[in-house]
Every structure is written in structure tokens, then in C-alpha cells.
N, CA, C and O atoms as a GROMACS GRO file, in nm:
protein
  344
    1MET      N    1   3.273  -0.757   4.303
    1MET     CA    2   3.204  -0.813   4.189
    1MET      C    3   3.273  -0.763   4.062
    1MET      O    4   3.299  -0.644   4.048
    2LYS      N    5   3.301  -0.853   3.973
    2LYS     CA    6   3.371  -0.819   3.851
    2LYS      C    7   3.269  -0.807   3.737
    2LYS      O    8   3.186  -0.896   3.720
    3ILE      N    9   3.276  -0.701   3.659
    3ILE     CA   10   3.185  -0.679   3.546
    3ILE      C   11   3.260  -0.707   3.417
    3ILE      O   12   3.369  -0.654   3.394
    4ASN      N   13   3.200  -0.790   3.335
    4ASN     CA   14   3.260  -0.825   3.206
    4ASN      C   15   3.201  -0.732   3.099
    4ASN      O   16   3.084  -0.746   3.063
    5ILE      N   17   3.279  -0.640   3.049
    5ILE     CA   18   3.233  -0.541   2.953
    5ILE      C   19   3.200  -0.605   2.818
    5ILE      O   20   3.109  -0.559   2.749
    6ASN      N   21   3.269  -0.708   2.779
    6ASN     CA   22   3.246  -0.773   2.650
    6ASN      C   23   3.105  -0.829   2.638
    6ASN      O   24   3.045  -0.823   2.531
    7ARG      N   25   3.052  -0.880   2.744
    7ARG     CA   26   2.916  -0.935   2.741
    7ARG      C   27   2.813  -0.825   2.724
    7ARG      O   28   2.712  -0.847   2.657
    8LEU      N   29   2.834  -0.710   2.783
    8LEU     CA   30   2.739  -0.601   2.775
    8LEU      C   31   2.730  -0.545   2.633
    8LEU      O   32   2.621  -0.507   2.589
    9VAL      N   33   2.838  -0.539   2.563
    9VAL     CA   34   2.841  -0.484   2.428
    9VAL      C   35   2.765  -0.575   2.331
    9VAL      O   36   2.695  -0.526   2.243
   10ASN      N   37   2.779  -0.703   2.345
   10ASN     CA   38   2.716  -0.798   2.254
   10ASN      C   39   2.567  -0.816   2.278
   10ASN      O   40   2.498  -0.877   2.197
   11ASN      N   41   2.518  -0.764   2.387
   11ASN     CA   42   2.379  -0.785   2.422
   11ASN      C   43   2.299  -0.655   2.412
   11ASN      O   44   2.222  -0.623   2.502
   12ASN      N   45   2.316  -0.581   2.305
   12ASN     CA   46   2.245  -0.456   2.285
   12ASN      C   47   2.117  -0.486   2.206
   12ASN      O   48   2.124  -0.515   2.087
   13PRO      N   49   2.000  -0.479   2.270
   13PRO     CA   50   1.875  -0.516   2.202
   13PRO      C   51   1.841  -0.422   2.086
   13PRO      O   52   1.779  -0.465   1.989
   14TYR      N   53   1.882  -0.296   2.094
   14TYR     CA   54   1.853  -0.201   1.986
   14TYR      C   55   1.926  -0.242   1.858
   14TYR      O   56   1.867  -0.243   1.750
   15LYS      N   57   2.053  -0.276   1.870
   15LYS     CA   58   2.130  -0.318   1.753
   15LYS      C   59   2.080  -0.452   1.700
   15LYS      O   60   2.078  -0.474   1.579
   16THR      N   61   2.039  -0.539   1.789
   16THR     CA   62   1.985  -0.668   1.746
   16THR      C   63   1.858  -0.647   1.665
   16THR      O   64   1.839  -0.712   1.562
   17GLN      N   65   1.771  -0.557   1.710
   17GLN     CA   66   1.647  -0.528   1.638
   17GLN      C   67   1.677  -0.466   1.502
   17GLN      O   68   1.613  -0.500   1.403
   18GLN      N   69   1.774  -0.375   1.497
   18GLN     CA   70   1.812  -0.313   1.370
   18GLN      C   71   1.860  -0.419   1.271
   18GLN      O   72   1.826  -0.414   1.153
   19GLN      N   73   1.938  -0.511   1.318
   19GLN     CA   74   1.991  -0.616   1.231
   19GLN      C   75   1.878  -0.704   1.178
   19GLN      O   76   1.878  -0.743   1.062
   20LYS      N   77   1.782  -0.736   1.264
   20LYS     CA   78   1.668  -0.818   1.222
   20LYS      C   79   1.587  -0.746   1.114
   20LYS      O   80   1.546  -0.808   1.016
   21GLN      N   81   1.564  -0.616   1.133
   21GLN     CA   82   1.488  -0.539   1.035
   21GLN      C   83   1.562  -0.531   0.902
   21GLN      O   84   1.501  -0.540   0.796
   22ALA      N   85   1.692  -0.514   0.907
   22ALA     CA   86   1.771  -0.508   0.784
   22ALA      C   87   1.766  -0.642   0.711
   22ALA      O   88   1.756  -0.646   0.588
   23ASP      N   89   1.771  -0.751   0.786
   23ASP     CA   90   1.761  -0.884   0.725
   23ASP      C   91   1.625  -0.904   0.660
   23ASP      O   92   1.616  -0.962   0.552
   24LEU      N   93   1.518  -0.858   0.727
   24LEU     CA   94   1.384  -0.872   0.672
   24LEU      C   95   1.367  -0.792   0.544
   24LEU      O   96   1.306  -0.840   0.448
   25LYS      N   97   1.421  -0.670   0.540
   25LYS     CA   98   1.412  -0.588   0.419
   25LYS      C   99   1.481  -0.657   0.302
   25LYS      O  100   1.430  -0.659   0.191
   26HIS      N  101   1.597  -0.711   0.329
   26HIS     CA  102   1.671  -0.780   0.224
   26HIS      C  103   1.596  -0.905   0.178
   26HIS      O  104   1.592  -0.936   0.059
   27GLU      N  105   1.537  -0.973   0.272
   27GLU     CA  106   1.462  -1.096   0.241
   27GLU      C  107   1.338  -1.064   0.158
   27GLU      O  108   1.305  -1.138   0.065
   28LYS      N  109   1.269  -0.955   0.191
   28LYS     CA  110   1.148  -0.917   0.118
   28LYS      C  111   1.179  -0.878  -0.025
   28LYS      O  112   1.103  -0.911  -0.116
   29THR      N  113   1.288  -0.808  -0.047
   29THR     CA  114   1.320  -0.765  -0.182
   29THR      C  115   1.370  -0.881  -0.267
   29THR      O  116   1.362  -0.875  -0.390
   30ALA      N  117   1.420  -0.984  -0.206
   30ALA     CA  118   1.473  -1.097  -0.281
   30ALA      C  119   1.363  -1.187  -0.336
   30ALA      O  120   1.383  -1.254  -0.437
   31LYS      N  121   1.247  -1.190  -0.273
   31LYS     CA  122   1.139  -1.279  -0.315
   31LYS      C  123   1.054  -1.211  -0.421
   31LYS      O  124   1.014  -1.095  -0.406
   32THR      N  125   1.025  -1.284  -0.528
   32THR     CA  126   0.934  -1.234  -0.631
   32THR      C  127   0.841  -1.346  -0.673
   32THR      O  128   0.876  -1.464  -0.666
   33ASP      N  129   0.722  -1.308  -0.716
   33ASP     CA  130   0.625  -1.404  -0.764
   33ASP      C  131   0.623  -1.401  -0.915
   33ASP      O  132   0.648  -1.297  -0.977
   34LYS      N  133   0.593  -1.515  -0.974
   34LYS     CA  134   0.587  -1.523  -1.119
   34LYS      C  135   0.466  -1.607  -1.157
   34LYS      O  136   0.443  -1.714  -1.102
   35VAL      N  137   0.388  -1.555  -1.251
   35VAL     CA  138   0.269  -1.625  -1.296
   35VAL      C  139   0.282  -1.651  -1.445
   35VAL      O  140   0.317  -1.561  -1.522
   36GLU      N  141   0.254  -1.773  -1.485
   36GLU     CA  142   0.254  -1.807  -1.626
   36GLU      C  143   0.118  -1.865  -1.662
   36GLU      O  144   0.069  -1.957  -1.595
   37ILE      N  145   0.059  -1.811  -1.767
   37ILE     CA  146  -0.070  -1.861  -1.814
   37ILE      C  147  -0.044  -1.957  -1.928
   37ILE      O  148   0.026  -1.924  -2.024
   38SER      N  149  -0.101  -2.074  -1.918
   38SER     CA  150  -0.078  -2.177  -2.019
   38SER      C  151  -0.143  -2.138  -2.152
   38SER      O  152  -0.238  -2.060  -2.154
   39PRO      N  153  -0.092  -2.192  -2.261
   39PRO     CA  154  -0.152  -2.164  -2.392
   39PRO      C  155  -0.298  -2.208  -2.399
   39PRO      O  156  -0.380  -2.143  -2.465
   40LYS      N  157  -0.331  -2.317  -2.333
   40LYS     CA  158  -0.469  -2.366  -2.331
   40LYS      C  159  -0.561  -2.265  -2.262
   40LYS      O  160  -0.671  -2.238  -2.309
   41ALA      N  161  -0.515  -2.208  -2.151
   41ALA     CA  162  -0.595  -2.109  -2.080
   41ALA      C  163  -0.613  -1.983  -2.163
   41ALA      O  164  -0.721  -1.924  -2.164
   42LYS      N  165  -0.508  -1.942  -2.234
   42LYS     CA  166  -0.519  -1.826  -2.322
   42LYS      C  167  -0.620  -1.852  -2.433
   42LYS      O  168  -0.697  -1.764  -2.470
   43GLU      N  169  -0.617  -1.973  -2.486
   43GLU     CA  170  -0.712  -2.011  -2.592
   43GLU      C  171  -0.855  -2.008  -2.540
   43GLU      O  172  -0.946  -1.959  -2.608
   44MET      N  173  -0.875  -2.061  -2.420
   44MET     CA  174  -1.009  -2.062  -2.361
   44MET      C  175  -1.057  -1.920  -2.336
   44MET      O  176  -1.175  -1.890  -2.356
   45GLN      N  177  -0.969  -1.834  -2.292
   45GLN     CA  178  -1.007  -1.696  -2.263
   45GLN      C  179  -1.043  -1.622  -2.392
   45GLN      O  180  -1.136  -1.542  -2.394
   46ALA      N  181  -0.970  -1.647  -2.498
   46ALA     CA  182  -0.996  -1.579  -2.624
   46ALA      C  183  -1.126  -1.624  -2.688
   46ALA      O  184  -1.192  -1.546  -2.757
   47SER      N  185  -1.165  -1.748  -2.665
   47SER     CA  186  -1.285  -1.802  -2.729
   47SER      C  187  -1.411  -1.781  -2.646
   47SER      O  188  -1.517  -1.831  -2.683
   48ASN      N  189  -1.402  -1.709  -2.535
   48ASN     CA  190  -1.516  -1.689  -2.448
   48ASN      C  191  -1.604  -1.574  -2.501
   48ASN      O  192  -1.564  -1.458  -2.491
   49PRO      N  193  -1.722  -1.605  -2.558
   49PRO     CA  194  -1.806  -1.499  -2.615
   49PRO      C  195  -1.868  -1.407  -2.510
   49PRO      O  196  -1.898  -1.291  -2.538
   50VAL      N  197  -1.888  -1.458  -2.390
   50VAL     CA  198  -1.947  -1.377  -2.283
   50VAL      C  199  -1.855  -1.261  -2.248
   50VAL      O  200  -1.900  -1.149  -2.223
   51GLN      N  201  -1.727  -1.287  -2.247
   51GLN     CA  202  -1.631  -1.182  -2.213
   51GLN      C  203  -1.634  -1.071  -2.318
   51GLN      O  204  -1.624  -0.954  -2.284
   52LYS      N  205  -1.647  -1.108  -2.445
   52LYS     CA  206  -1.653  -1.007  -2.551
   52LYS      C  207  -1.778  -0.920  -2.536
   52LYS      O  208  -1.772  -0.798  -2.552
   53GLU      N  209  -1.891  -0.984  -2.505
   53GLU     CA  210  -2.016  -0.909  -2.486
   53GLU      C  211  -2.004  -0.815  -2.366
   53GLU      O  212  -2.049  -0.701  -2.370
   54ARG      N  213  -1.942  -0.864  -2.260
   54ARG     CA  214  -1.926  -0.783  -2.140
   54ARG      C  215  -1.836  -0.663  -2.168
   54ARG      O  216  -1.862  -0.552  -2.121
   55LEU      N  217  -1.730  -0.685  -2.245
   55LEU     CA  218  -1.640  -0.577  -2.280
   55LEU      C  219  -1.713  -0.470  -2.362
   55LEU      O  220  -1.692  -0.351  -2.341
   56GLU      N  221  -1.797  -0.513  -2.453
   56GLU     CA  222  -1.876  -0.419  -2.532
   56GLU      C  223  -1.969  -0.337  -2.443
   56GLU      O  224  -1.984  -0.216  -2.460
   57LYS      N  225  -2.032  -0.406  -2.346
   57LYS     CA  226  -2.124  -0.338  -2.255
   57LYS      C  227  -2.048  -0.236  -2.168
   57LYS      O  228  -2.097  -0.125  -2.146
   58VAL      N  229  -1.932  -0.274  -2.120
   58VAL     CA  230  -1.851  -0.184  -2.038
   58VAL      C  231  -1.810  -0.061  -2.119
   58VAL      O  232  -1.816   0.051  -2.069
   59ASN      N  233  -1.768  -0.083  -2.243
   59ASN     CA  234  -1.728   0.030  -2.328
   59ASN      C  235  -1.847   0.123  -2.356
   59ASN      O  236  -1.831   0.244  -2.361
   60GLN      N  237  -1.964   0.065  -2.373
   60GLN     CA  238  -2.085   0.145  -2.396
   60GLN      C  239  -2.115   0.232  -2.274
   60GLN      O  240  -2.146   0.350  -2.287
   61ILE      N  241  -2.106   0.173  -2.156
   61ILE     CA  242  -2.132   0.248  -2.033
   61ILE      C  243  -2.027   0.358  -2.015
   61ILE      O  244  -2.060   0.469  -1.972
   62LYS      N  245  -1.901   0.329  -2.048
   62LYS     CA  246  -1.796   0.431  -2.038
   62LYS      C  247  -1.828   0.550  -2.128
   62LYS      O  248  -1.812   0.665  -2.087
   63ARG      N  249  -1.873   0.522  -2.250
   63ARG     CA  250  -1.908   0.630  -2.343
   63ARG      C  251  -2.023   0.713  -2.287
   63ARG      O  252  -2.023   0.836  -2.296
   64GLN      N  253  -2.123   0.645  -2.229
   64GLN     CA  254  -2.237   0.716  -2.172
   64GLN      C  255  -2.194   0.805  -2.055
   64GLN      O  256  -2.243   0.917  -2.041
   65VAL      N  257  -2.105   0.755  -1.971
   65VAL     CA  258  -2.057   0.833  -1.857
   65VAL      C  259  -1.980   0.955  -1.907
   65VAL      O  260  -1.996   1.065  -1.854
   66GLU      N  261  -1.896   0.936  -2.009
   66GLU     CA  262  -1.816   1.047  -2.062
   66GLU      C  263  -1.905   1.156  -2.123
   66GLU      O  264  -1.876   1.274  -2.110
   67THR      N  265  -2.013   1.114  -2.190
   67THR     CA  266  -2.100   1.213  -2.254
   67THR      C  267  -2.205   1.268  -2.159
   67THR      O  268  -2.272   1.366  -2.191
   68GLY      N  269  -2.220   1.206  -2.043
   68GLY     CA  270  -2.317   1.253  -1.944
   68GLY      C  271  -2.457   1.201  -1.966
   68GLY      O  272  -2.553   1.257  -1.912
   69THR      N  273  -2.473   1.095  -2.045
   69THR     CA  274  -2.606   1.041  -2.073
   69THR      C  275  -2.636   0.915  -1.991
   69THR      O  276  -2.744   0.858  -2.004
   70TYR      N  277  -2.542   0.872  -1.907
   70TYR     CA  278  -2.564   0.751  -1.827
   70TYR      C  279  -2.658   0.783  -1.712
   70TYR      O  280  -2.636   0.879  -1.638
   71GLU      N  281  -2.761   0.701  -1.696
   71GLU     CA  282  -2.857   0.720  -1.588
   71GLU      C  283  -2.862   0.593  -1.502
   71GLU      O  284  -2.872   0.482  -1.554
   72VAL      N  285  -2.856   0.612  -1.372
   72VAL     CA  286  -2.866   0.501  -1.278
   72VAL      C  287  -3.013   0.474  -1.253
   72VAL      O  288  -3.091   0.565  -1.228
   73LYS      N  289  -3.051   0.346  -1.261
   73LYS     CA  290  -3.189   0.307  -1.236
   73LYS      C  291  -3.198   0.258  -1.091
   73LYS      O  292  -3.152   0.148  -1.060
   74PRO      N  293  -3.256   0.338  -1.002
   74PRO     CA  294  -3.255   0.305  -0.859
   74PRO      C  295  -3.328   0.175  -0.827
   74PRO      O  296  -3.289   0.105  -0.733
   75ASP      N  297  -3.432   0.141  -0.903
   75ASP     CA  298  -3.505   0.017  -0.876
   75ASP      C  299  -3.415  -0.104  -0.899
   75ASP      O  300  -3.415  -0.198  -0.819
   76GLN      N  301  -3.340  -0.103  -1.008
   76GLN     CA  302  -3.251  -0.215  -1.037
   76GLN      C  303  -3.138  -0.225  -0.935
   76GLN      O  304  -3.100  -0.334  -0.894
   77VAL      N  305  -3.086  -0.111  -0.893
   77VAL     CA  306  -2.979  -0.110  -0.792
   77VAL      C  307  -3.031  -0.168  -0.661
   77VAL      O  308  -2.963  -0.247  -0.597
   78ALA      N  309  -3.152  -0.128  -0.622
   78ALA     CA  310  -3.210  -0.178  -0.497
   78ALA      C  311  -3.234  -0.328  -0.503
   78ALA      O  312  -3.208  -0.398  -0.405
   79LYS      N  313  -3.282  -0.378  -0.616
   79LYS     CA  314  -3.305  -0.522  -0.630
   79LYS      C  315  -3.174  -0.600  -0.619
   79LYS      O  316  -3.169  -0.703  -0.552
   80LYS      N  317  -3.070  -0.552  -0.685
   80LYS     CA  318  -2.940  -0.620  -0.680
   80LYS      C  319  -2.883  -0.617  -0.538
   80LYS      O  320  -2.826  -0.716  -0.491
   81MET      N  321  -2.897  -0.503  -0.470
   81MET     CA  322  -2.845  -0.493  -0.333
   81MET      C  323  -2.922  -0.585  -0.240
   81MET      O  324  -2.862  -0.650  -0.154
   82ARG      N  325  -3.053  -0.591  -0.256
   82ARG     CA  326  -3.134  -0.677  -0.170
   82ARG      C  327  -3.096  -0.824  -0.192
   82ARG      O  328  -3.084  -0.900  -0.096
   83GLY      N  329  -3.076  -0.863  -0.316
   83GLY     CA  330  -3.035  -1.000  -0.345
   83GLY      C  331  -2.897  -1.032  -0.291
   83GLY      O  332  -2.871  -1.144  -0.249
   84PHE      N  333  -2.808  -0.934  -0.293
   84PHE     CA  334  -2.672  -0.954  -0.245
   84PHE      C  335  -2.668  -0.973  -0.094
   84PHE      O  336  -2.593  -1.057  -0.044
   85PHE      N  337  -2.747  -0.895  -0.021
   85PHE     CA  338  -2.741  -0.898   0.125
   85PHE      C  339  -2.832  -1.003   0.188
   85PHE      O  340  -2.832  -1.017   0.310
   86GLN      N  341  -2.909  -1.075   0.109
   86GLN     CA  342  -2.995  -1.178   0.167
   86GLN      C  343  -2.925  -1.310   0.175
   86GLN      O  344  -2.983  -1.408   0.222
   0.00000   0.00000   0.00000
């Protein structure tokens, strides 16, 4: 029986796997996502009064947490949790 050494060298599964992983790494680094927000969307976001009120409320809560005056109301938390899980 004659053994062909050339065929054995080309069929190394370890090297094949290494090459596939190297190709995947290169492929992953080459892809990037890009997001562009239209001027109309920016205008709509800037004119939203609810967002401004929410930002003010968040800043107020942050100040309360920093000063140690923020208190959690367990009744309100329980009501919100019950509504969420129903």
C-alpha cells in the first residue's frame, strides 16, 4: 500500500480551524455600524416637553440621592411591580 504524504499535510483539521478563526476575526473587525439621525428627528426630540420634564425629575432625584434625602416609597413600588407582572 502506498501512502501519499502530500494529502496528509493538506488535511490538518487543527490548521484549518485556526485559519477559519483568523478569517472570522478579520471579518468582525472590518464590519462597522453607522447611525445617522435625520434633522427632522433631532427637531422632534428637541421640541418634546415631556423629555425636558423627565430630565428635570431625574436631576432632582440624583441630587436627593447625593445628599441622602431620597426616600423610597414601598407602597408605590409595590403597586408598580404588581401592575408590571400582571
